[in-house]
C-alpha positions as CSV (number, residue, x, y, z in Angstrom):
1,M,81.3,116.1,75.4
2,K,77.6,116.6,74.0
3,G,78.8,119.8,72.3
4,H,81.9,118.3,70.7
5,T,79.5,115.6,69.3
6,L,77.2,118.2,67.8
7,I,80.2,120.0,66.2
8,A,81.4,117.0,64.7
9,A,78.0,116.4,63.2
10,A,77.6,119.7,61.9
11,V,81.0,119.3,60.2
12,I,80.0,116.1,58.6
13,A,76.5,117.7,57.5
14,V,78.6,120.3,55.8
15,I,80.8,117.7,53.9
16,L,77.9,115.5,52.8
17,A,75.9,118.3,51.7
18,G,78.0,119.0,48.8
19,A,79.0,115.3,48.2
20,A,76.9,114.4,45.1
21,P,79.6,113.7,42.5
22,A,82.4,112.0,44.2
23,T,84.9,114.5,42.9
24,S,83.4,117.6,44.0
25,V,84.8,119.8,46.7
26,N,82.8,120.5,49.6
27,P,83.0,123.8,51.8
28,L,85.1,122.2,54.7
29,Q,87.4,120.6,52.4
30,R,87.7,124.0,50.5
31,A,88.5,125.7,53.9
32,A,91.1,123.0,54.7
33,L,92.7,123.5,51.3
34,K,92.7,127.5,51.5
35,A,94.4,127.1,55.0
36,L,97.2,125.1,53.1
37,A,97.6,127.8,50.6
38,S,99.5,130.0,52.9
39,P,102.8,131.4,51.5
40,R,104.4,130.5,55.1
41,I,104.5,126.8,54.6
42,D,106.8,125.2,52.0
43,A,105.6,123.6,48.8
44,A,106.5,119.9,49.9
45,T,104.4,120.4,53.1
46,A,101.5,121.9,51.3
47,A,101.4,119.1,49.0
48,K,101.5,116.5,51.6
49,G,98.7,118.6,53.3
50,R,96.5,118.7,50.2
51,A,96.8,114.9,49.7
52,E,95.7,114.2,53.4
53,V,92.8,116.5,53.1
54,R,91.5,114.8,50.0
55,R,92.0,111.4,51.9
56,A,90.1,112.6,54.9
57,T,87.2,113.9,52.7
58,T,86.9,110.5,51.2
59,L,87.2,108.6,54.5
60,I,84.2,110.8,55.9
61,R,82.0,110.0,53.0
62,V,82.7,106.1,53.3
63,L,83.2,105.3,56.8
64,P,80.3,104.6,59.3
65,S,79.1,106.6,62.0
66,G,81.2,106.5,65.0
67,R,84.6,106.8,63.1
68,R,84.0,109.3,60.3
69,E,83.2,112.0,62.9
70,H,86.6,112.0,64.5
71,I,88.3,112.5,61.1
72,A,85.8,115.4,60.4
73,V,87.0,117.2,63.8
74,A,90.6,116.7,62.7
75,L,89.8,118.2,59.2
76,G,87.9,121.1,61.0
77,E,90.8,122.1,63.1
78,L,93.2,122.3,60.1
79,A,90.6,124.5,58.1
80,S,90.3,126.6,61.4
81,F,93.7,127.8,60.9
82,A,93.0,129.7,57.4
83,G,95.0,132.7,57.6
84,R,97.1,131.8,60.6
85,M,98.8,128.8,59.1
86,T,102.8,128.6,59.6
87,E,105.1,125.9,58.6
88,P,105.1,124.7,62.4
89,R,101.3,124.7,62.7
90,A,101.1,123.0,59.3
91,L,103.3,120.1,60.5
92,V,101.2,119.8,63.9
93,L,97.9,119.6,61.9
94,I,98.7,117.5,58.9
95,G,100.4,114.9,61.3
96,E,97.3,115.2,63.4
97,L,95.0,114.6,60.5
98,K,97.1,111.8,59.2
99,A,97.1,110.1,62.6
100,N,93.2,110.2,62.6
101,D,92.9,109.2,59.1
102,D,95.2,106.2,59.6
103,Y,93.6,105.2,63.1
104,F,89.8,105.7,62.3
105,S,89.9,104.1,58.9
106,A,90.5,100.9,60.8
107,H,89.2,101.5,64.3
108,Y,86.1,102.9,66.4
109,A,87.0,105.5,69.3
110,P,89.5,104.3,71.7
111,D,89.1,105.0,75.5
112,P,89.6,108.7,76.5
113,R,93.1,109.8,76.9
114,T,94.6,107.0,74.9
115,D,97.8,107.9,73.2
116,I,99.1,106.8,69.9
117,T,102.3,107.8,68.1
118,D,103.4,108.4,64.6
119,A,106.4,107.2,62.5
120,D,108.5,109.9,64.2
121,G,107.2,109.3,67.8
122,V,104.9,112.1,68.0
123,V,102.1,111.8,70.3
124,Y,98.3,112.2,69.8
125,R,95.7,111.7,72.6
126,Y,92.2,110.9,72.1
127,F,89.8,113.4,73.5
128,A,86.2,112.0,73.8
129,G,83.7,113.4,71.2
130,R,86.7,115.1,69.2
131,C,89.8,113.2,67.7
132,L,93.5,112.3,68.3
133,E,94.9,115.6,69.3
134,F,98.5,116.8,68.9
135,H,99.3,117.0,72.8
136,P,102.4,118.9,73.8
137,L,102.7,117.7,77.4
138,A,102.4,114.0,76.4
139,N,105.1,114.5,73.8
140,F,107.6,116.0,76.1
141,G,106.8,113.3,78.7
142,A,107.5,110.9,75.9
143,L,111.0,112.7,75.1
144,N,111.8,112.7,78.8
145,A,111.0,109.0,78.9
146,H,113.3,108.2,75.9
147,V,116.1,110.3,77.7
148,A,115.6,108.3,80.9
149,A,115.9,105.2,79.0
150,H,119.1,106.2,77.4
151,D,117.8,105.8,73.8
152,P,119.6,108.5,71.7
153,A,118.0,107.4,68.5
154,A,114.4,107.6,69.7
155,T,115.5,110.8,71.7
156,Q,116.7,112.5,68.5
157,Q,114.0,111.3,66.2
158,L,111.2,112.7,68.6
159,A,113.3,115.8,69.4
160,D,113.8,116.9,65.8
161,A,110.1,116.4,65.2
162,L,109.2,118.6,68.1
163,V,111.8,121.3,67.2
164,A,110.0,121.5,63.8
165,R,106.5,122.1,65.6
166,G,107.9,124.8,67.9
167,V,106.1,128.3,67.3
168,Y,107.9,131.5,67.9
169,Q,106.3,133.7,70.5
170,P,105.8,137.5,70.5
171,G,108.1,138.8,73.3
172,G,110.7,135.8,73.1
173,G,110.5,132.2,73.4
174,I,109.2,129.1,71.6
175,A,106.0,127.3,72.4
176,W,104.1,124.2,71.4
177,E,100.7,124.9,70.9
178,Y,97.5,123.0,71.4
179,P,95.5,123.3,68.2
180,F,91.9,122.5,69.6
181,P,89.5,124.4,72.0
182,F,89.4,123.1,75.6
183,S,87.5,124.3,78.6
184,G,86.6,127.4,77.4
185,G,89.9,128.5,75.6
186,R,90.2,129.0,71.9
187,A,92.8,127.4,69.7
188,P,95.7,127.6,69.7
189,W,96.5,127.9,73.3
190,L,99.7,127.1,75.5
191,S,100.4,125.3,78.7
192,G,103.1,126.4,81.1
193,M,103.4,123.0,82.6
194,A,104.0,121.7,79.0
195,Q,106.8,124.5,78.6
196,A,108.5,123.6,81.8
197,V,108.5,119.7,80.8
198,A,109.8,120.8,77.4
199,A,112.6,122.7,78.6
200,Q,113.7,119.8,80.9
201,A,113.3,117.3,78.1
202,F,115.2,119.2,75.5
203,A,118.1,119.9,78.1
204,G,118.0,116.1,78.8
205,A,118.3,115.3,75.0
206,A,121.2,117.7,74.8
207,G,123.2,115.7,77.2
208,L,122.2,112.4,75.4
209,V,122.8,113.5,71.8
210,P,126.1,115.2,71.7
211,E,125.9,116.0,67.9
212,Q,122.8,118.0,68.6
213,Q,123.6,119.4,72.1
214,V,123.8,123.0,71.0
215,A,120.5,123.0,68.9
216,Y,118.7,121.2,71.6
217,M,119.9,123.5,74.5
218,R,118.9,126.4,72.6
219,E,115.5,124.7,72.1
220,A,115.5,124.0,76.0
221,H,116.3,127.7,76.7
222,A,113.6,129.0,74.1
223,A,111.0,126.9,75.7
224,Y,111.8,128.2,79.2
225,R,111.7,131.9,78.0
226,A,108.1,131.5,76.9
227,I,107.2,130.8,80.7
228,P,108.1,134.2,82.3
229,A,107.0,136.1,79.2
230,H,103.6,134.6,78.9
231,L,102.8,131.7,81.3
232,L,102.9,132.9,84.9
233,T,100.2,134.2,87.3
234,S,100.5,134.7,91.0
235,V,99.1,133.6,94.4
236,A,99.7,135.4,97.7
237,A,102.9,133.6,98.3
238,G,104.6,134.1,94.8
239,P,104.5,132.9,91.2
240,W,102.2,130.1,90.0
241,I,102.4,128.4,86.6
242,R,99.5,128.9,84.2
243,L,98.5,125.6,83.3
244,Y,96.4,127.0,80.5
245,S,97.4,130.4,78.9
246,F,93.7,131.4,78.7
247,D,92.9,131.5,82.5
248,S,94.7,131.8,85.8
249,L,93.5,128.5,87.4
250,R,95.8,127.5,90.1
251,V,96.3,123.7,89.6
252,L,98.6,122.0,92.3
253,N,100.0,119.3,90.1
254,A,100.9,121.8,87.4
255,Q,102.9,124.0,89.9
256,L,104.7,121.0,91.3
257,Q,105.5,119.5,88.0
258,A,106.7,122.7,86.8
259,V,109.1,123.3,89.7
260,I,110.6,119.9,89.4
261,S,110.9,120.4,85.6
262,L,112.4,123.7,85.8
263,Q,114.9,122.7,88.6
264,S,116.0,119.9,86.4
265,Y,116.5,122.5,83.4
266,A,118.2,125.0,85.4
267,V,120.8,122.5,86.6
268,Q,121.7,121.1,83.0
269,A,121.4,124.5,81.3
270,E,123.3,126.4,84.2
271,D,120.5,128.8,84.0
272,N,120.4,130.8,87.2
273,E,117.4,132.8,86.4
274,A,115.4,129.5,85.8
275,G,116.8,128.3,89.0
276,S,115.7,131.5,90.9
277,L,112.2,131.2,89.4
278,A,111.8,127.4,90.3
279,A,112.9,128.1,93.8
280,R,110.1,130.8,94.2
281,M,107.8,128.7,92.8
282,Q,108.7,126.1,95.2
283,S,108.2,128.3,98.1
284,S,104.6,129.4,96.9
285,A,103.7,125.9,96.3
286,A,104.8,124.8,100.0
287,A,103.1,127.8,101.3
288,T,99.8,127.3,99.4
289,L,99.7,123.4,99.9
290,P,97.2,123.7,102.9
291,S,94.7,125.4,100.6
292,F,94.4,122.5,98.4
293,D,94.4,119.8,101.4
294,T,90.7,119.4,102.8
295,G,92.0,117.0,105.6
296,Y,90.4,114.1,103.6
297,W,91.1,114.7,99.9
298,T,92.8,117.2,97.8
299,Y,91.5,119.9,95.4
300,Y,92.9,119.6,91.7
301,A,92.5,123.5,91.6
302,L,91.5,126.2,93.7
303,P,89.1,127.3,95.0
304,Y,87.0,124.1,95.1
305,D,87.7,121.8,92.3
306,P,88.1,118.2,93.9
307,S,90.9,116.0,92.3
308,P,90.2,112.9,90.4
309,L,91.7,109.9,91.9
310,D,94.5,109.6,89.1
311,Y,95.5,113.4,89.6
312,Q,95.7,113.0,93.5
313,Q,98.0,110.0,93.1
314,Y,100.0,112.3,90.6
315,V,100.4,115.0,93.2
316,V,101.6,112.3,95.8
317,Q,104.2,111.2,93.5
318,L,105.4,115.0,92.9
319,L,105.4,115.6,96.6
320,R,107.7,112.6,97.2
321,K,110.0,114.0,94.5
322,L,110.1,117.1,96.5
323,A,110.2,115.7,99.9
324,S,113.9,116.0,100.5
325,T,113.7,119.9,99.8
326,D,111.1,120.9,102.3
327,P,109.5,119.0,105.2
328,R,106.2,120.4,104.1
329,F,106.1,118.2,100.9
330,A,107.1,115.2,103.0
331,D,104.4,115.7,105.5
332,A,102.0,116.4,102.7
333,A,102.8,113.3,100.8
334,V,102.5,110.9,103.7
335,R,99.0,112.6,104.6
336,I,97.6,112.7,101.2
337,A,98.5,109.1,100.4
338,Q,96.4,108.0,103.4
339,Y,93.4,109.7,102.0
340,E,93.3,106.9,99.5
341,K,92.9,104.4,102.3
342,Q,90.2,106.1,104.3
343,P,86.4,105.5,103.7
344,P,84.1,108.7,103.5
345,A,83.2,110.2,106.7
346,F,79.8,111.7,107.5
347,K,78.5,114.4,109.9
348,L,74.7,114.9,110.2
349,D,72.5,117.8,110.9
350,T,68.9,118.2,111.9
351,S,66.3,118.4,109.0
352,S,62.8,118.5,108.3
353,L,60.4,115.4,107.7
354,G,61.5,113.8,104.6
355,A,64.9,115.1,104.3
356,L,68.5,113.8,105.3
357,R,71.1,116.6,105.6
358,F,74.7,115.4,105.7
359,W,78.3,116.3,105.4
360,L,80.5,114.4,103.3
361,S,84.3,114.2,103.7
362,K,85.3,113.3,100.0
363,P,84.1,112.6,96.6
364,A,81.9,109.5,96.7
365,T,78.8,108.0,95.4
366,V,76.1,108.1,98.2
367,Q,72.9,106.0,98.4
368,A,70.0,106.4,100.7
369,N,67.4,103.7,101.0
370,T,64.2,104.2,102.9
371,G,60.6,102.9,102.8
372,A,59.5,106.5,102.8
373,G,60.3,106.9,98.9
374,P,62.5,105.9,96.2
375,T,66.3,105.2,96.6
376,K,68.6,108.3,96.3
377,R,71.9,107.8,94.5
378,L,74.3,110.5,93.4
379,S,78.0,111.1,92.8
380,L,78.7,114.1,95.2
381,N,81.8,116.3,96.1
382,G,82.9,116.7,99.7
383,G,80.6,119.2,101.9
384,W,77.0,119.6,102.7
385,H,74.1,118.0,100.8
386,T,70.6,117.2,101.2
387,F,68.6,114.3,100.2
388,A,64.8,115.0,100.2
389,W,61.6,112.6,99.8
390,A,57.9,113.5,99.6
391,E,56.4,113.4,103.0
392,P,55.1,109.7,103.5
393,K,51.5,109.3,103.1
394,R,50.9,106.5,105.5
395,P,51.7,107.0,109.4
396,G,54.7,105.1,110.6
397,V,58.5,105.0,111.1
398,Y,60.7,104.8,108.0
399,P,64.2,103.6,108.5
400,V,66.9,105.4,106.4
401,H,70.1,103.5,105.7
402,V,73.0,105.3,103.9
403,S,76.0,103.8,102.1
404,A,78.8,105.3,100.1
405,V,81.8,104.4,98.2
406,D,84.7,106.5,97.1
407,S,86.7,106.4,93.9
408,V,89.3,103.9,95.2
409,G,86.5,101.5,96.4
410,N,86.6,102.5,100.3
411,K,82.9,102.1,101.8
412,A,81.2,103.5,104.7
413,S,77.5,102.9,105.9
414,F,75.3,104.2,108.6
415,D,71.8,104.3,109.8
416,A,70.2,107.9,110.1
417,L,67.2,108.5,112.2
418,P,64.2,107.3,110.5
419,M,61.4,109.3,109.1
420,V,58.2,109.5,111.2
421,R,54.7,110.5,109.7
422,V,52.5,110.4,113.0
423,L,48.9,109.4,113.2
424,P,46.5,112.2,112.0
425,T,44.2,111.3,115.0
426,V,44.6,109.1,118.1
427,K,42.7,105.9,117.7
428,P,42.7,103.9,121.0
429,S,43.6,100.2,120.4
430,V,43.4,97.1,122.8
431,K,46.5,95.8,121.4
432,K,49.2,96.3,124.1
433,R,53.0,96.1,124.3
434,S,54.8,95.0,127.4
435,G,58.1,94.9,129.0
436,A,60.6,97.0,130.7
437,A,62.5,99.9,129.7
438,T,65.4,98.9,127.3
439,H,68.8,100.5,127.3
440,A,71.9,100.1,125.1
441,A,75.0,99.1,126.8
442,P,77.0,102.2,126.9
443,A,80.7,102.2,125.8
444,P,83.1,104.2,127.7
445,S,83.0,107.9,126.6
446,F,86.4,109.4,125.4
447,A,87.8,111.4,128.0
448,V,90.9,113.8,128.0
449,G,92.6,114.3,131.4
450,A,95.9,115.5,133.0
451,A,98.2,114.4,135.8
452,L,97.8,116.8,138.7
453,D,100.7,117.6,141.0
454,D,98.2,118.3,143.6
455,P,94.3,117.7,144.1
456,S,93.9,121.4,144.4
457,Q,94.6,121.8,140.7
458,G,91.3,120.0,140.0
459,S,89.2,123.2,139.4
460,A,91.8,124.5,137.0
461,A,91.7,121.0,135.1
462,Q,88.0,121.3,134.9
463,S,88.0,124.9,133.7
464,A,90.4,123.6,130.8
465,G,87.7,121.3,129.7
466,L,89.2,118.2,131.1
467,R,87.2,115.3,132.3
468,L,89.8,113.3,134.1
469,A,92.4,113.9,136.7
470,R,95.3,111.4,137.4
471,I,96.5,111.5,140.8
472,G,99.5,109.5,141.9
473,V,99.1,107.7,145.4
474,L,102.1,105.8,146.8
475,W,101.1,102.8,149.0
476,P,103.1,102.4,152.1
477,A,104.1,98.8,152.3
478,G,102.0,96.8,154.7
479,A,99.3,99.9,155.3
480,T,95.8,98.8,155.1
481,A,94.1,102.2,155.0
482,P,95.1,105.5,153.2
483,D,96.3,108.6,155.4
484,P,93.5,110.8,156.1
485,G,95.1,113.7,154.7
486,V,95.3,112.1,151.4
487,V,91.7,111.1,151.5
488,T,90.8,114.7,152.4
489,A,92.8,116.2,149.6
490,L,91.1,113.8,147.0
491,Q,87.6,114.5,148.3
492,Q,88.3,118.2,147.5
493,L,88.4,117.5,143.8
494,P,85.4,119.2,141.9
495,Q,82.2,117.1,141.4
496,G,82.0,116.0,137.7
497,L,85.7,115.5,137.2
498,G,86.6,111.8,136.9
499,V,89.5,110.7,139.2
500,D,92.2,108.3,137.7
501,I,94.2,107.0,140.6
502,E,97.5,105.6,140.1
503,L,98.3,103.4,143.1
504,S,102.0,102.8,143.0
505,A,103.1,99.7,145.1
506,A,107.1,99.7,144.9
507,P,108.0,97.0,145.9
508,L,105.2,94.8,145.0
509,P,104.0,92.6,147.9
510,A,105.5,89.2,148.0
511,D,103.1,87.0,150.0
512,D,99.4,86.7,150.6
513,A,99.5,89.0,153.7
514,G,100.9,91.8,151.6
515,R,98.7,91.4,148.9
516,A,95.7,91.4,151.2
517,A,96.8,94.6,152.8
518,L,97.3,96.3,149.4
519,A,93.9,95.3,148.7
520,Q,92.4,96.5,151.6
521,Y,94.3,99.8,151.3
522,A,93.0,100.3,147.7
523,T,89.4,99.4,148.6
524,S,89.4,101.9,151.4
525,L,90.8,104.6,149.0
526,A,88.3,103.8,146.4
527,Q,85.2,104.0,148.8
528,Q,86.3,107.4,150.0
529,V,86.8,109.0,146.5
530,P,83.3,109.8,144.9
531,G,84.6,110.6,141.6
532,L,86.7,107.7,141.1
533,R,86.6,106.4,137.5
534,Y,89.8,104.2,137.3
535,L,92.2,102.6,139.7
536,V,95.3,101.5,138.0
537,L,98.1,99.6,139.7
538,G,101.6,100.8,139.3
539,P,104.2,101.0,138.6
540,A,104.0,99.4,135.2
541,A,104.3,95.7,134.9
542,T,107.6,94.2,133.2
543,T,108.5,90.8,132.2
544,A,110.4,90.4,135.5
545,T,107.6,91.5,137.7
546,A,104.5,90.1,135.8
547,A,104.1,87.1,138.1
548,A,104.0,89.4,141.5
549,Y,102.0,92.0,139.4
550,S,99.4,89.6,138.2
551,A,98.8,88.1,141.8
552,S,98.7,91.6,143.4
553,L,96.3,92.9,140.8
554,A,94.0,89.9,141.1
555,V,93.5,90.1,144.8
556,L,93.2,93.9,144.7
557,K,90.6,94.0,141.8
558,Q,88.4,91.3,143.5
559,S,88.5,93.2,146.9
560,V,87.7,96.7,145.2
561,Q,84.8,95.3,143.0
562,A,83.3,93.6,145.9
563,A,82.8,96.9,147.8
564,L,82.3,98.9,144.6
565,P,80.9,96.9,141.8
566,G,81.0,99.8,139.3
567,A,84.7,100.4,139.8
568,L,87.0,99.9,137.0
569,V,90.4,98.5,138.1
570,G,93.3,98.2,135.5
571,L,97.0,97.4,134.8
572,S,99.7,99.6,133.6
573,I,101.9,99.0,130.4
574,D,105.2,100.8,129.5
575,G,105.9,100.9,125.8
576,S,109.6,101.4,126.7
577,A,109.9,98.0,128.5
578,N,109.0,95.2,126.0
579,A,105.4,95.9,126.1
580,K,104.5,92.9,123.8
581,G,106.4,90.4,126.1
582,T,105.0,92.0,129.4
583,I,101.4,91.6,128.0
584,T,102.1,87.9,127.2
585,A,103.7,87.4,130.6
586,L,100.7,88.6,132.5
587,A,98.8,85.7,131.1
588,G,95.5,87.4,130.8
589,V,95.0,88.8,134.3
590,A,91.7,90.3,134.5
591,A,91.6,94.2,133.7
592,D,88.7,96.6,132.9
593,V,91.4,99.1,131.4
594,V,95.0,99.2,130.3
595,A,96.9,102.4,131.2
596,F,99.6,102.6,128.4
597,R,102.6,104.9,128.6
598,P,103.9,105.1,124.7
599,A,107.7,105.2,124.4
600,P,108.8,108.6,123.5
601,T,110.8,107.7,120.4
602,P,110.7,104.7,118.3
603,G,113.2,101.9,118.6
604,K,113.7,98.1,118.5
605,G,111.1,96.5,120.7
606,L,109.7,99.9,121.7
607,W,106.1,100.9,121.3
608,T,105.2,104.4,120.7
609,F,101.8,106.2,120.1
610,A,101.9,104.8,116.5
611,N,102.1,101.2,117.8
612,L,98.6,101.5,119.5
613,P,97.3,99.0,116.7
614,Q,100.0,96.5,118.0
615,L,98.9,96.8,121.5
616,S,95.4,96.3,120.8
617,T,96.3,93.2,118.6
618,A,98.6,92.0,121.5
619,L,95.7,92.7,123.9
620,A,93.1,90.9,122.0
621,G,95.4,88.0,121.6
622,V,95.5,87.4,125.2
623,Y,92.1,88.6,126.4
624,G,90.0,87.7,123.2
625,V,88.4,91.3,123.5
626,A,90.9,94.0,124.3
627,P,90.2,96.1,127.3
628,P,89.9,99.8,126.6
629,V,93.2,101.7,126.7
630,L,94.0,104.8,128.6
631,V,97.1,106.6,126.9
632,N,99.4,108.2,129.5
633,G,101.4,110.8,128.1
634,L,101.5,112.3,124.4
635,A,104.2,113.4,122.3
636,A,104.3,117.0,120.5
637,P,102.1,118.3,118.7
638,I,99.6,117.3,121.5
639,S,96.8,118.6,119.8
640,Q,97.3,116.1,116.8
641,S,97.8,113.4,119.1
642,I,94.5,113.9,120.7
643,T,92.7,114.2,117.6
644,S,94.4,110.9,116.3
645,A,93.7,109.1,119.7
646,A,90.0,110.2,119.5
647,C,89.9,108.3,116.0
648,T,91.5,105.3,117.6
649,P,89.0,102.5,118.3
650,G,89.4,101.1,121.7
651,L,90.8,104.1,123.5
652,A,89.0,105.3,126.6
653,G,91.0,108.5,126.6
654,V,94.2,110.3,126.8
655,V,96.0,111.7,129.9
656,L,98.4,114.5,129.5
657,D,101.5,114.5,131.8
658,H,101.1,118.2,132.7
659,L,98.1,120.3,133.3
660,A,99.7,123.3,131.3
661,D,99.8,121.1,128.2
662,A,96.1,121.7,127.9
663,S,96.4,125.5,127.6
664,P,97.4,126.1,123.9
665,P,94.3,127.1,121.9
666,A,95.0,124.2,119.4
667,T,95.0,121.7,122.2
668,A,92.1,123.1,124.1
669,G,90.3,122.9,120.6
670,A,91.2,119.3,120.2
671,I,90.1,118.6,123.8
672,V,86.5,120.0,123.3
673,A,85.9,118.4,120.1
674,S,87.3,114.8,121.0
675,Q,85.2,114.7,124.0
676,R,82.0,115.8,122.3
677,G,82.9,113.1,119.7
678,A,82.8,116.2,117.1
679,T,86.4,114.6,115.5
680,V,85.7,113.6,111.9
681,C,87.3,110.0,111.7
682,P,87.1,108.3,108.4
683,G,86.6,104.7,108.8
684,L,85.0,105.0,112.4
685,A,81.5,104.5,112.8
686,T,80.2,105.3,116.5
687,Q,77.2,104.7,118.4
688,V,75.6,107.1,120.8
689,S,75.0,106.3,124.7
690,A,72.2,108.1,126.7
691,T,73.9,109.3,129.7
692,T,70.6,110.4,131.2
693,L,67.3,109.3,130.1
694,E,64.2,109.8,132.4
695,Y,60.7,109.1,131.5
696,P,57.6,110.4,133.3
697,A,55.6,108.2,135.6
698,T,52.6,108.8,133.7
699,V,51.7,110.3,130.2
700,S,50.0,113.8,129.9
701,S,50.2,116.2,126.9
702,P,52.3,117.8,126.4
703,A,54.6,114.8,127.4
704,S,58.4,115.1,127.8
705,V,61.7,113.2,128.6
706,Q,64.9,114.2,130.1
707,L,67.7,113.2,127.8
708,A,71.7,113.7,127.6
709,C,74.1,111.9,125.1
710,D,77.7,111.2,125.8
711,R,78.8,112.6,122.3
712,D,77.0,115.1,120.1
713,C,73.9,113.5,118.8
714,L,70.7,113.7,116.8
715,Y,67.6,112.4,118.6
716,L,64.1,111.3,117.5
717,V,61.4,110.9,120.5
718,T,58.1,109.5,119.8
719,L,55.2,108.8,121.8
720,D,53.7,105.5,120.6
721,D,50.1,104.4,121.0
722,P,49.2,100.9,122.2
723,A,49.4,99.5,118.8
724,G,53.1,100.9,118.5
725,R,51.9,103.7,116.1
726,P,53.8,107.1,116.6
727,V,51.3,109.6,118.0
728,V,53.7,112.6,118.3
729,A,57.3,113.1,117.5
730,R,60.2,115.5,118.0
731,R,63.7,115.5,116.5
732,G,66.7,117.5,117.4
733,A,70.4,117.7,118.2
734,L,72.1,117.7,121.5
735,R,75.7,118.5,122.6
736,G,77.6,115.6,124.1
737,G,78.8,115.6,127.6
738,V,76.4,118.5,128.9
739,A,73.5,118.7,131.4
740,P,70.2,116.9,130.4
741,A,67.8,118.6,128.1
742,Q,64.1,118.4,128.5
743,I,62.5,117.2,125.1
744,T,58.8,118.3,125.2
745,L,56.6,116.6,122.5
746,P,53.9,118.4,120.7
747,K,50.5,118.6,122.2
748,T,47.9,116.0,121.3
749,K,44.9,114.4,122.4
750,L,45.4,111.2,124.4
751,G,43.3,108.1,124.4
752,S,43.2,105.5,127.4
753,G,46.8,104.3,126.8
754,P,49.1,103.0,127.9
755,Y,51.7,104.6,125.7
756,T,55.5,104.0,125.0
757,F,58.0,106.5,124.8
758,A,60.6,105.5,121.9
759,V,63.8,107.2,121.9
760,Q,66.2,106.9,118.9
761,L,69.8,108.4,118.8
762,V,72.5,108.8,116.3
763,A,75.9,110.3,116.3
764,Q,76.2,113.6,114.5
765,V,79.7,113.0,113.6
766,N,81.0,109.4,112.3
767,P,77.7,107.9,112.5
768,G,77.1,104.2,112.8
769,A,74.4,102.1,114.3
770,I,71.2,103.8,115.9
771,T,70.9,103.4,119.6
772,K,67.1,102.5,120.2
773,L,65.8,103.0,123.8
774,E,62.2,102.4,125.0
775,S,60.2,103.1,128.1
776,A,57.9,100.5,129.6
777,P,54.1,100.8,128.7
778,T,53.2,104.0,130.6
779,P,49.6,104.9,131.9
780,V,47.9,108.1,131.1
781,G,47.9,110.3,134.1
């Protein structure tokens, strides 16, 4: 834009330099008149052009700055065609100059991409720093709109004007030129997308204006002929339209629009060659779609040119038009449309003091505030970025808060680990802090499991990366203790593998004695299974069994948790059996977890995996705060379902129906990522829990702590003096769900103490609030 403004200023300088007498001819005016002296334009056109050049020169002299520059640019464009002027080009350039003279004689510059039309309906589009430019694509879009509105008069008027402006091309075809330089391309240049829309528009006009049918269809064919002759490039999958004739940029919206327009032209013109090209272009577009999709936003052009919002919305419209021809277009339309509703997502990486290293999922404006230095605020594309500040001069802990907003207005924010400047030397103080160690309340970690046919499959489940095994146990009616063989088998499950027991009581006990027997049986079983994580009463409740189910679960839960206070006892809901009515009928019976089996297919009154939000709403309506949900059974593709589940708030995990379902590589990868908390989930802000945190009984140098996180995390450990000032610090990253690591702080000289260990944790992926943990004041040993 700056370059365009300088060009306009230079043009005006040339004009004004020779403007002493009002009747003098300046160099630019002379060049424009020379361009119009071409023998290839007729006398009437040349006369009209000369009059408009004189008018433009006068307006440039008398108009204020901010208006005259744009007329100067239009005059300069006409002058630049000296020696290349033809009748169609003269009509374009004289019409453009008149449009600018008319508009800027009364107005200042409009917003960029504002369109105006002349008396013939010809469209001129404003480009910032330049002028109102003849725009072929906008013109053929307008012609298509007249055809769609069934307006033969407006259609013929604009079509005739555009026929007169078409330029014959070497090698065949007629093209409509862009008369201004753009993005490194010199004028005049062509657009394959505009040519495809031209072929479509003229073919449509031929069907609407019978008296011009032959002429317009001939023009449509000529517009198409320019494409295979001049305006195709290729990708690995096949032909690709050249949006700009001067380069091979692969633009998604141009390819999709060209396919739609050429398909329409081919049908109306009965042009089999064009139909074949459109089919090959459609195939290459479908095959190349994944390259344009980041998973969070789209690329306008390959390889890494993010889409502005309006172009992304345009792509969704085009994909919807093509959806019926290929399921890949339909799927992409749904997926990409969702990106407009998703906030920016983040991942964090370790960084040095004074730096914040983060990955951003989509284009957004990111702001970071910290007391360590000035606020950073930048508009960024997706990918890895670093904000850096000078090292703080004063010792202390400086919090860092990050916020972001995308082009739609979706917002996200989180707290990064603070920056720490430690004391240069230890200065003992009499000020002391007191209090016991503090711990954040841990949220249940997301786990993936599988139903095992036999407990002997436990080792295979653990080797597959699963953290949970579902075992079905049938309660023999009236029994008060499990069979020793069942207990022995369950005790063979490997250590570290959580056990989800589905205790099936069919039929449910009908009286207090039966319920007491069931509760005693469940308690004995729970006490003898070391890895028990969940005990769920089955079969799933229904509206018919809700009263008996509630009574049995209440007694069972009270008995089990009296013996094992940490045990989690849950209820079971079937999405195929009026889940909403069942939840209401259970009347809020206490449950620590809800095991939900989604209906396999949608239907009236059925809740599938996609209805998890409705499930959460229903549970919250009954319980106030919905218990965590454990999903039993996932529809294919399982890997995508696991990823989606990991991004769903309120889910404790998923349990596959078959151990073999965990084997495919894509599923195995999804299992690992989801359980580590490494799945990017736009809109989800997560908090880390320390699964292990052990402080030393006394402080020595170097001091160390044992630490493990439930998800991938960044940590900051400081040793603070009695005044609460950091003496030494260590930051780093830990993988979630693995054995504890020993975090050793740098050596330092210690005073008399006591000292406090302060630990701060933040999720590496989908970061939210920081978890702050602190030891009790610890003496020097």
